[in-house]
C-alpha positions as a printed Julia matrix, in Angstrom:
295×3 Matrix{Float64}:
 112.49  78.26  288.79
 111.42  74.78  287.68
 114.12  73.15  289.81
 112.96  75.01  292.93
 109.37  73.89  292.34
 110.53  70.29  291.87
 112.46  70.43  295.16
 109.45  71.95  296.95
 107.21  69.17  295.6
 109.7   66.49  296.74
 109.95  68.02  300.23
 106.14  67.99  300.47
 105.97  64.38  299.22
 108.48  63.27  301.86
 106.58  65.05  304.63
 103.44  63.13  303.68
 105.24  59.76  303.37
 104.92  58.71  307.01
 101.24  59.68  307.22
 100.41  57.74  304.03
 102.46  54.78  305.24
 100.49  54.71  308.51
  97.22  54.7   306.52
  98.41  51.75  304.43
  99.57  49.91  307.55
  96.14  50.29  309.16
  94.38  48.93  306.06
  96.8   45.99  305.74
  96.46  45.14  309.44
  92.68  45.06  309.13
  92.2   43.43  305.73
  95.22  41.33  304.75
  95.25  37.6   305.51
  98.84  36.3   305.69
  99.66  33.01  303.98
 102.5   32.25  306.46
 101.57  34.09  309.68
 104.45  32.4   311.51
 107.13  34.41  309.6
 105.98  37.68  311.19
 107.51  36.86  314.59
 111.24  36.13  314.78
 112.04  32.65  316.08
 115.43  31.06  316.72
 114.51  28.3   314.27
 114.56  30.89  311.42
 118.15  31.79  312.19
 121.12  29.84  310.84
 122.89  27.86  313.6
 126.14  29.68  312.63
 124.43  33.04  313.22
 123.45  31.98  316.74
 127.01  30.75  317.29
 128.47  34.11  316.19
 126.14  36.01  318.54
 127.06  33.61  321.35
 130.76  34.24  320.71
 130.25  38.05  320.74
 128.49  37.9   324.11
 131.13  35.65  325.7
 133.74  37.05  328.1
 136.83  38.33  326.29
 135.18  38.44  322.84
 137.17  40.77  320.59
 137.26  41.93  316.99
 140.03  39.52  315.94
 138.1   36.55  317.3
 134.89  37.7   315.59
 136.64  38.13  312.23
 137.59  34.44  312.28
 133.83  33.67  312.18
 133.05  36.02  309.26
 133.98  36.45  305.61
 135.71  39.79  305.04
 135.94  41.64  301.73
 138.99  43.83  301.05
 139.71  46.56  303.61
 136.29  48.18  303.24
 134.86  46.64  306.41
 132.27  44.59  304.5
 131.47  41.27  306.15
 129.33  38.27  305.24
 127.7   35.96  307.76
 124.95  33.3   307.69
 121.65  34.81  308.89
 118.58  32.71  307.94
 117.83  29.07  307.14
 116.84  28.15  303.59
 113.39  27.05  304.83
 112.7   30.46  306.36
 113.85  32.3   303.2
 111.47  30.24  301.05
 108.5   30.8   303.38
 109.27  34.52  303.69
 109.52  35.07  299.92
 106.31  33.06  299.44
 104.59  35.35  301.97
 105.91  38.47  300.23
 104.72  37.2   296.83
 101.3   36.52  298.32
 101.19  40.1   299.62
 102.42  41.55  296.3
  99.62  39.68  294.46
  96.94  40.9   296.89
  94.93  44.06  296.32
  96.41  45.7   299.44
  97.89  49.21  299.14
 101.66  49.15  298.73
 104.36  51.78  299.26
 107.68  52.02  297.42
 110.62  50.82  299.55
 112.68  53.97  298.82
 113.33  56.54  296.1
 115.5   54.13  294.06
 113.62  50.8   294.26
 110.19  50.55  292.66
 109.39  46.94  293.51
 109.46  45.58  297.0
 107.73  45.84  300.37
 108.06  48.21  303.33
 108.09  45.78  306.24
 106.73  48.21  308.85
 103.55  48.4   306.73
 103.22  44.63  307.13
 103.48  45.05  310.91
 106.89  43.35  311.15
 108.81  46.08  313.03
 108.2   45.05  316.63
 107.77  41.26  316.41
 110.53  40.54  313.85
 112.88  43.4   312.99
 113.52  44.95  316.4
 114.56  41.58  317.9
 116.74  40.88  314.83
 118.48  44.27  315.2
 118.94  43.66  318.94
 120.39  40.21  318.25
 122.98  41.84  315.99
 124.12  44.48  318.51
 126.96  42.42  320.05
 128.27  41.85  316.5
 127.96  45.46  315.27
 129.4   46.73  318.57
 132.68  44.96  317.76
 132.67  45.72  314.01
 131.57  49.37  314.0
 132.11  50.95  317.44
 132.63  54.48  316.09
 129.3   54.33  314.22
 127.31  53.53  317.36
 127.36  49.79  316.65
 126.62  49.11  320.32
 123.49  51.26  320.31
 121.7   50.89  316.99
 118.32  51.85  318.44
 116.06  52.08  315.38
 115.81  50.87  311.8
 114.04  51.1   308.45
 113.55  47.71  306.8
 112.27  46.72  303.39
 112.53  43.93  300.87
 113.64  44.73  297.32
 112.93  42.63  294.27
 114.89  42.56  291.01
 113.62  40.84  287.88
 113.89  41.23  284.11
 110.63  43.16  283.69
 110.94  45.27  286.84
 114.05  46.74  288.51
 117.15  45.2   286.94
 119.85  46.97  288.91
 120.54  49.77  291.37
 122.8   52.7   290.68
 125.55  53.91  292.98
 124.38  55.37  296.32
 124.89  55.31  300.08
 122.29  54.55  302.73
 120.53  56.67  305.33
 121.94  54.37  308.01
 124.94  53.92  310.27
 125.12  50.18  309.5
 123.27  48.21  306.79
 122.35  44.52  306.78
 121.58  43.1   303.31
 120.39  39.47  303.3
 119.89  37.46  300.12
 116.53  35.63  300.28
 116.73  33.97  296.84
 115.07  32.96  294.49
 116.92  31.69  291.4
 118.91  34.35  289.51
 122.14  34.91  287.62
 124.5   37.9   287.8
 123.34  40.94  289.82
 126.42  41.17  292.06
 126.75  44.03  294.51
 129.65  46.43  294.02
 131.27  48.65  296.63
 133.38  51.76  296.17
 134.63  54.38  298.64
 133.28  55.38  302.01
 131.19  58.5   301.32
 133.13  60.68  303.76
 136.48  59.53  302.43
 136.28  59.71  298.6
 139.37  59.18  296.41
 139.99  60.55  292.89
 139.93  57.03  291.4
 137.81  54.78  293.63
 138.59  51.06  293.71
 135.46  48.94  293.33
 135.02  45.4   294.53
 132.23  42.98  293.58
 130.5   40.7   296.07
 128.23  37.79  295.13
 124.95  37.07  296.87
 124.67  33.8   298.77
 121.18  32.6   299.77
 120.4   33.05  303.46
 123.62  34.99  304.05
 123.81  38.66  304.92
 126.31  41.41  304.23
 127.04  43.95  306.94
 128.53  47.24  305.76
 128.74  50.86  306.82
 125.72  52.82  305.61
 128.05  55.42  304.14
 129.83  52.85  301.94
 129.03  53.78  298.34
 127.51  50.75  296.61
 125.11  49.53  293.95
 123.78  46.39  292.27
 124.75  45.18  288.8
 121.94  44.05  286.46
 120.59  40.55  286.91
 120.7   38.41  283.74
 117.86  35.97  284.52
 115.39  34.94  287.21
 114.49  37.13  290.16
 116.32  38.22  293.28
 114.81  39.2   296.63
 116.84  40.89  299.36
 116.01  42.0   302.89
 117.6   45.38  303.61
 117.75  46.7   307.18
 119.04  50.25  307.63
 120.17  50.32  311.27
 120.51  53.68  312.95
 122.09  55.08  316.1
 120.39  58.19  317.48
 123.52  58.91  319.56
 125.49  59.34  316.31
 122.93  60.96  314.01
 121.64  63.42  316.62
 125.05  65.07  316.31
 125.19  65.15  312.5
 122.71  64.06  309.83
 124.46  61.36  307.73
 122.83  62.61  304.52
 123.47  66.38  304.64
 126.31  66.37  307.21
 124.64  69.12  309.27
 123.13  69.35  312.73
 119.66  67.84  312.23
 116.52  69.97  312.31
 113.69  67.67  313.33
 110.04  67.38  312.43
 107.78  65.05  314.41
 107.25  61.58  312.98
 105.35  58.44  313.88
 107.26  55.24  314.54
 111.03  55.38  314.14
 111.03  58.21  311.58
 114.61  58.61  310.33
 116.13  57.49  313.62
 116.76  60.87  315.26
 115.55  61.57  318.81
 114.63  64.82  320.54
 116.79  65.76  323.51
 114.59  65.26  326.59
 112.92  68.43  327.91
 112.4   69.29  331.58
 109.42  66.93  331.97
 109.95  64.51  329.09
 111.61  61.14  329.19
 113.86  60.27  326.23
 112.04  58.18  323.6
 114.91  55.74  323.25
 117.35  54.56  325.87
 120.94  55.49  325.02
 123.0   52.42  325.87
 126.06  53.83  324.14
 129.4   54.74  325.56
 130.8   56.56  322.54
 133.91  57.71  324.41
């Protein structure tokens, strides 16, 4: 049938994604000249002082969830939290760098199946020097907020920047993420409207879901469960850039794929793939170190 052929074509496209992404990454690495090379390596000076303070609190003796919540903004009972992440200066330099890349003649991949405009940050070579240390910085925070989702051992990620503007993507329909925990940071620029909205947790749907709206605040990030159904309302003017980091715990997803809710069947991938790991064979060492105690 036509539907079967469409599914087959999509499966094939997805199998080729990683290979094509690697090809683009190699070309970009060789040919692209960054405008702000400093933004590619995470530095403490990029991070809001309050972010560093929150991480310090979470690593202090006796840190607990109640104490952490006094440092964060919470939204309803959906376990959505807002915290300062980056300085305004970093956000401006980062967006300027992304615009420079977008205007270059470098090959560009789509961030995901729903966003057409944006940048896959692994293709820019930002995984190891920027995103891995950012994810690791967040572990003490996510360990307290989301222990049952492997918050203490988020050991891989997929990160991209999405852009919304009047002549490109205006909004984002309702979905959930291929992630245990998602970080969504507003980078600017000037825009009106375009709030995020959140409904049910995907594994706990109700007949009449209650939605809440959350505004973007420049430099601040929202942490939420990947399975929290959410979307973005249309912007009314300007343009909006957001950094999205899908953070994944192999200890959790190796048991059950978060998208199909089945035991995962794996195909080999370069880089982090979708965050699953092979159980170690007789001779092999595990690819990632499991630091989790998921009692």
